[in-house]
Each structure stands twice: as structure tokens, then as C-alpha cells.
C-alpha positions in Angstrom: -38.4 -51.1 -4.4 -39.3 -48.1 -6.5 -38.3 -44.4 -5.3 -41.0 -42.3 -4.1 -42.4 -39.9 -6.4 -44.0 -37.9 -3.5 -42.3 -34.5 -3.5 -42.6 -34.5 0.3 -40.4 -37.7 0.5 -37.7 -36.2 -1.6 -34.1 -34.5 -0.1 -34.7 -30.7 0.2 -32.7 -28.9 -2.6 -29.8 -26.8 -1.7 -31.9 -23.7 -2.7 -34.5 -24.6 -0.3 -32.1 -25.5 2.5 -30.6 -22.0 2.0 -33.9 -20.2 2.2 -34.8 -22.3 5.3 -31.5 -21.2 7.0 -31.9 -18.1 9.3 -30.1 -14.9 8.2 -26.8 -14.6 10.0 -26.5 -11.5 12.3 -24.1 -9.1 10.8 -21.5 -9.4 13.6 -21.8 -13.2 13.3 -21.1 -12.8 9.4 -18.2 -10.5 10.2 -16.6 -13.1 12.6 -17.0 -15.8 10.1 -15.3 -13.9 7.4 -12.5 -13.0 9.9 -12.1 -16.7 10.8 -11.9 -17.7 7.0 -9.4 -15.2 6.0 -7.2 -15.0 9.2 -7.9 -18.5 10.9 -5.1 -18.2 13.4 -5.5 -14.4 14.0 -2.0 -13.8 12.8 -2.7 -11.2 10.3 -5.0 -9.4 12.8 -2.0 -9.2 15.0 0.1 -7.8 12.4 -2.5 -5.3 11.6 -2.4 -4.2 15.2 1.3 -3.9 15.0 0.8 -1.6 12.0 -1.3 0.7 13.7 0.6 0.7 16.9 3.8 1.6 15.0 2.1 4.5 13.0 0.7 6.0 16.3 4.0 5.5 18.3 6.0 7.0 15.6 3.5 10.0 15.1 3.6 10.7 19.0 7.5 10.6 19.2 7.6 12.7 16.2 5.4 15.6 17.7 7.7 15.9 20.9 9.2 19.1 21.3 12.5 17.7 22.6 13.0 15.9 19.5 11.9 18.5 16.9 13.5 21.5 18.8 16.1 23.1 16.7 15.2 21.8 13.4 15.8 24.4 10.8 12.4 24.1 9.3 8.8 23.1 10.4 8.9 19.9 8.8 6.3 17.3 10.0 8.6 14.6 11.6 5.6 12.9 12.9 4.0 12.4 9.7 7.2 11.2 7.8 8.3 8.9 10.8 4.6 7.5 11.0 4.4 6.6 7.5 8.1 5.1 7.4 7.1 3.0 10.2 3.7 1.8 9.0 4.9 0.7 5.5 8.1 -0.9 6.9 5.9 -3.0 9.1 3.6 -3.9 5.9 6.7 -4.9 3.9 8.6 -7.0 6.7 7.9 -10.6 6.5 10.3 -12.5 8.8 9.6 -15.2 11.4 11.9 -14.7 14.0 12.4 -11.2 16.2 16.2 -10.6 15.3 15.4 -11.0 11.7 12.3 -8.9 11.8 14.1 -6.2 13.7 16.9 -6.0 11.1 14.7 -6.0 8.1 12.6 -3.0 9.8 15.6 -1.0 10.6 16.8 -1.4 6.9 13.3 -0.6 5.7 13.1 2.3 7.5 16.5 3.5 6.4 15.4 3.0 3.0 12.3 5.2 3.2 14.7 8.0 4.6 16.9 7.4 1.7 14.2 7.7 -0.7 13.1 10.8 0.9 16.7 12.2 0.6 17.1 11.2 -3.0 14.1 13.3 -3.9 15.3 16.5 -1.7 18.5 16.3 -3.9 17.1 15.7 -7.3 13.8 17.5 -7.2 15.1 21.2 -7.7 17.3 20.6 -10.8 14.5 18.7 -12.3 12.1 21.8 -11.9 14.0 22.9 -15.2 11.6 20.6 -16.9 8.5 22.3 -15.7 6.1 21.7 -12.8 6.0 18.1 -13.3 9.7 17.6 -13.3 10.2 16.6 -9.8 8.0 13.7 -10.4 10.8 12.1 -12.5 12.4 11.1 -9.2 9.3 9.0 -8.6 10.2 7.2 -11.9 13.3 5.8 -10.4 11.4 4.7 -7.4 9.1 2.9 -9.5 11.7 1.0 -11.3 13.4 0.1 -7.9 10.1 -1.4 -6.7 10.4 -4.0 -9.6 14.1 -4.2 -9.8 14.9 -5.0 -6.1 12.7 -7.8 -6.1 15.5 -9.9 -7.4 17.1 -9.7 -3.9 14.0 -11.5 -2.3 11.4 -10.4 0.0 13.4 -7.8 1.7 14.9 -6.5 -1.6 11.3 -6.0 -2.6 10.4 -4.2 0.5 13.4 -2.0 0.2 12.4 -1.0 -3.4 8.9 -0.1 -2.1 10.2 2.0 1.0 12.6 3.9 -1.3 9.5 4.7 -3.4 7.2 5.6 -0.4 10.0 8.1 0.9 10.1 9.7 -2.4 6.5 10.1 -2.3 6.2 11.4 1.1 9.1 14.0 0.3 7.2 14.9 -2.7 3.8 15.4 -1.0 5.4 17.4 1.9 7.6 19.4 -0.3 10.8 18.7 1.6 13.8 20.8 0.6 17.5 20.1 1.5 17.1 22.0 4.7 14.8 19.2 5.9 17.5 16.5 5.8 17.8 16.4 9.5 14.2 16.0 9.7 14.3 13.2 7.3 17.3 11.5 9.6 15.3 12.0 12.7 12.2 10.4 11.1 14.1 7.3 10.0 15.6 6.9 13.6 12.1 7.2 15.2 10.3 5.0 12.6 12.8 2.1 13.4 12.2 2.5 17.1 8.3 2.8 16.5 8.1 -0.3 14.3 10.5 -2.6 16.0 9.2 -2.2 19.7 5.8 -3.8 18.5 7.5 -6.5 16.6 9.3 -7.6 19.8 6.1 -7.6 21.7 4.2 -9.6 19.2 6.7 -12.2 19.1 5.8 -15.8 17.8 2.2 -14.7 17.6 2.5 -13.8 13.9 3.2 -16.0 11.0 4.1 -13.7 8.1 2.4 -14.2 4.8 4.3 -13.0 1.6 2.8 -10.1 -0.1 2.5 -10.6 -3.8 3.4 -7.0 -4.6 6.8 -7.7 -3.2 7.6 -11.3 -4.1 10.1 -12.0 -6.4 9.5 -12.5 -10.3 9.4 -15.6 -12.3 12.2 -17.8 -13.4 14.4 -16.0 -15.8 14.4 -17.1 -19.5 17.6 -17.6 -21.2 18.5 -14.8 -23.7 15.9 -12.4 -22.1 16.2 -9.6 -19.5 15.6 -10.8 -15.9 11.9 -10.8 -15.0 12.7 -8.3 -12.0 14.4 -5.8 -14.5 11.5 -6.1 -17.0 9.2 -5.6 -13.9 11.0 -2.4 -13.0 11.1 -1.3 -16.7 7.2 -1.8 -17.1 6.5 0.2 -14.0 8.9 3.0 -14.8 7.6 3.4 -18.1 4.1 3.8 -17.1 5.0 6.1 -14.3 7.0 8.3 -17.2 3.6 8.3 -19.2 1.9 9.6 -16.2 4.5 12.3 -15.6 4.2 13.3 -19.2 0.4 13.6 -18.9 0.5 15.6 -15.7 3.0 18.0 -17.8 0.4 18.4 -20.4 -2.9 18.2 -18.5 -1.9 19.2 -15.0 -3.4 16.2 -13.2 -5.3 16.7 -9.8 -2.8 14.2 -8.0 -0.6 12.4 -10.5 1.2 10.5 -7.8 -2.0 8.6 -7.2 -1.8 7.3 -10.9 2.0 6.6 -10.5 1.3 4.5 -7.5 -1.4 2.6 -9.0 1.0 2.0 -12.1 4.0 1.0 -9.9 2.1 -1.7 -7.8 0.1 -3.4 -10.2 2.9 -4.7 -12.3 3.2 -8.5 -11.5 5.4 -11.3 -12.4 3.3 -12.1 -15.5 0.9 -10.2 -17.8 -2.0 -12.4 -16.5 -1.0 -11.6 -13.0 -1.0 -7.7 -13.8 -4.5 -8.2 -15.4 -5.8 -9.6 -12.2 -4.0 -7.0 -10.0 -5.4 -4.0 -12.1 -8.8 -5.4 -12.0 -8.8 -6.1 -8.3 -7.1 -2.5 -7.5 -9.8 -0.7 -9.5 -12.8 -2.7 -7.9 -11.4 -2.0 -4.4 -10.7 1.6 -5.2 -14.0 2.1 -6.5 -15.8 0.9 -3.3 -13.3 2.3 -0.9 -13.5 5.9 -2.2 -17.4 6.4 -2.1 -17.5 4.8 1.4 -14.8 7.3 2.5 -16.8 10.2 0.8 -19.9 9.0 2.7 -18.0 9.6 6.0 -16.9 13.2 5.2 -19.5 14.8 7.5 -18.3 12.6 10.4 -14.7 13.5 9.8 -15.7 17.1 10.3 -17.7 16.7 13.5 -16.3 13.4 15.1 -12.7 13.1 14.0 -12.0 10.5 16.7 -14.5 8.1 15.2 -12.7 8.5 11.7 -9.4 7.9 13.2 -10.9 4.7 14.9 -12.3 3.5 11.5 -9.1 4.2 9.7 -7.3 2.0 12.2 -9.8 -0.7 11.7 -9.5 -0.4 8.0 -5.8 -0.7 8.2 -6.3 -4.1 10.2 -8.5 -5.2 7.5 -5.9 -4.0 5.0 -3.2 -6.2 6.6 -5.5 -9.2 6.9 -6.5 -9.0 3.1 -3.3 -8.0 1.6 -1.7 -11.3 0.9 -4.7 -13.0 -0.8 -7.4 -10.4 -1.3 -5.9 -7.4 -3.1 -9.2 -6.1 -3.8 -10.4 -5.8 -0.2 -6.8 -4.4 0.6 -7.2 -1.7 -1.9 -10.6 -0.8 -0.9 -9.5 -0.7 2.7 -6.7 1.6 2.0 -8.6 3.9 -0.2 -11.1 4.3 2.5 -8.4 5.2 4.9 -6.7 7.7 2.5 -10.1 9.6 1.9 -10.9 9.8 5.6 -7.6 10.9 6.8 -7.4 13.4 4.1 -10.9 14.8 5.1 -9.9 14.7 8.9 -6.8 16.8 8.1 -8.8 19.4 6.4 -9.2 18.3 2.9 -12.9 18.4 2.0 -12.6 19.0 -1.9 -15.0 16.4 -3.5 -13.2 16.8 -6.9 -9.8 16.2 -5.4 -10.8 13.2 -3.1 -12.7 11.6 -6.1 -9.4 11.9 -8.3 -8.3 8.8 -6.2 -10.7 6.9 -8.0 -10.1 8.0 -11.7 -6.4 8.6 -11.3 -6.2 5.0 -10.1 -7.9 4.0 -13.3 -5.3 5.9 -15.4 -2.4 4.3 -13.6 -3.9 0.7 -13.7 -4.5 1.0 -17.4 -0.9 2.4 -18.0 0.6 -0.5 -16.0 -1.4 -3.0 -17.8 -0.4 -1.5 -21.1 3.1 -1.6 -20.2 2.9 -5.3 -19.0 1.4 -6.2 -22.4 4.0 -4.2 -24.6 7.2 -4.2 -22.8 8.9 -7.7 -22.7 5.5 -9.2 -21.4 6.3 -11.8 -18.9 4.6 -15.3 -18.6 4.8 -17.7 -15.7 6.5 -20.8 -16.7 4.6 -24.1 -16.3 6.0 -26.5 -13.8 
């Protein structure tokens, strides 16, 4: 029997099937995306833990009984909240005891990074206004180099850099060392308690930015040393550019350069592309919300919390979405804290481009790494 030539008897094409399907409700589409990215809700739970740790540390850091007697009006809450937040991002253990141990170490590493900046920044002012940023170059190196000690080592390097970054951004001085120590202790408590409560509901996923490098090649430096060298070299170029051109917020370029370096040149290319795409989407979305930040700050804090949950869900596999979520969070939280300068806020986008390009160049030129075929 010959097949029918009547078009009505044929199977509908894929295009026709898609045209006939009703459009999904936006909430249904979001639910489908959540189920696809995080089928067991484990990452959503971690995202809630990040937000909880941040809020708890921020609240404890503002208590008068804790901050009374400090020699300066340092923002203990801000330091503690960020120490706890990023420690929770980096922690990737399965059991409560191991997670608690790592969180304590990660918060201590952030405090150590802040103390490093405090001690080294003033002498480096002899090199000009960009001199203190040279401390961040050491942190950029440690982000890559400490990956040789596994996931915890990668997290420690990242926390040291974040501590330096926070000390730089808040202009901490040696008199603030007691505040740094108190912030570290608060961060430990604020990050460990939510982890104890979440218990076995989490199944940690390895964050690519903190994972160890490829297998070493005989006769060549270790991959982790090379990754640290690449990140530090790009960061050093950013410091030089800032000394010459006085960039608006050069630390954003240094941070982009530090975290795009991966275990291979190909991986770095992918991370640069995804970070740039995410930032170019997240920054405009944040700028659109500026009027809301001025008149309804509570809504902005809620949006920022939701964005950080998305960040936690997307970070292991969708670096572009994670970068977009964080860029949005950064812009709206700066705005709600009084920063409404459009040129300053948009600098987040173009300085990410600079940092990404420099990180890519360093990965291509300085002992380029390649993943070994299995």
C-alpha cells in the first residue's frame, strides 16, 4: 500500500506542533526552569541559606552591645554579612560537622584577608593612589594557587581576596582590627546556624570557579600556580591602568579578571563570555529598578534576596545567569544605599569587559593551560 499523498493525512511537523501548543503562563515557565536547573530543590535551599546567613550577620553586627567600645565607626554588620554570605557560597560539604568546620575556616580566611589589607595598604600608598590595590593582586594569586588544596583551599583563597576587597571598599585602617575580628566571629555563627538547620536537605555542587586545576604536566609549573599567576598578572595590569587613567571602580575589573581564569584556556574563554553576557543583562535590569530603590527599598531588598537565590542555583552550571543575578543585586543594593550615579553604576559593565579581556589575554599568553584528554 502506497503512503498517502494527502497533506491532511501526514503527521504534523514539529513547527506546527509548537504553533498549536498554548503559550505557557510566566509562572509556569519559571517553575519549569526551576525544576530543570534544580530538580531536587537542593540549590534553592542553599540560596535561602545564603540570604539567611547574610541577614543574620547583618543584624548581629548592628547590635549596640556588640559594637560598643570599638575605636572607630567601622561597619561590623557589613563586614560580617559579606564574610558569612561568601563563606556559604564557597562551602561545599555534605555533613554538618564538615560544613561547620569549613564555614569557620572560610570566615576566618575573610578576616585574615581584611587584616592583610589593613597592614599593607598604608605603606603601598607610596606608589600613588592605586598602590593599596597591589594587596588585591596577592589575593588574586591566592584564588588560583590555593585550589591545589581542593575545594576548601579554593574557597579559602577566594575568602582572603573577598576580605581584602571589603577592607579596600570600606577604607579600613589598623584601628579597625578589633572590628574585623568581631565580624569574623559573627560571620561564623551566622553562617553555621543556617547550615545546621538545613541539614541533609542540601546536596552541594562543586562551583567551577573554586574547583582544582587540571592534572599537572611534567616539566611545567603546577596548574594552580599558573592560574594564580594568570589572575595576578591581569590584576596587576588593572592596577597600572588605574594609576594611569584613574578608573571609576577598578576593583570590579580586578575581580572579573580574578574569577574568569579557569583550568584551561578554553574554559577561560567560556567563563569570560558568560560573565560578560550576564553582566550586560544584569546591570541594565538593575538600572531600570533605580526609581524603585529610591521609593520602595523594601521591595529592592526582596528582589536582591531572590536574585541571590537564583545566583546560588545557577552558579555551578550556568555562570552567565549567576553573573547576571549578582550584577543585578550589586546595582540595586548600591542604589538603595544611596549610590545613584549612572556613570558609576554602569562602570560595572565596562570594567567587567576590561577585566574579562585581561584575564583572557593572561590565560592565552602566560603558560596557557589545556585540559588533558582522558
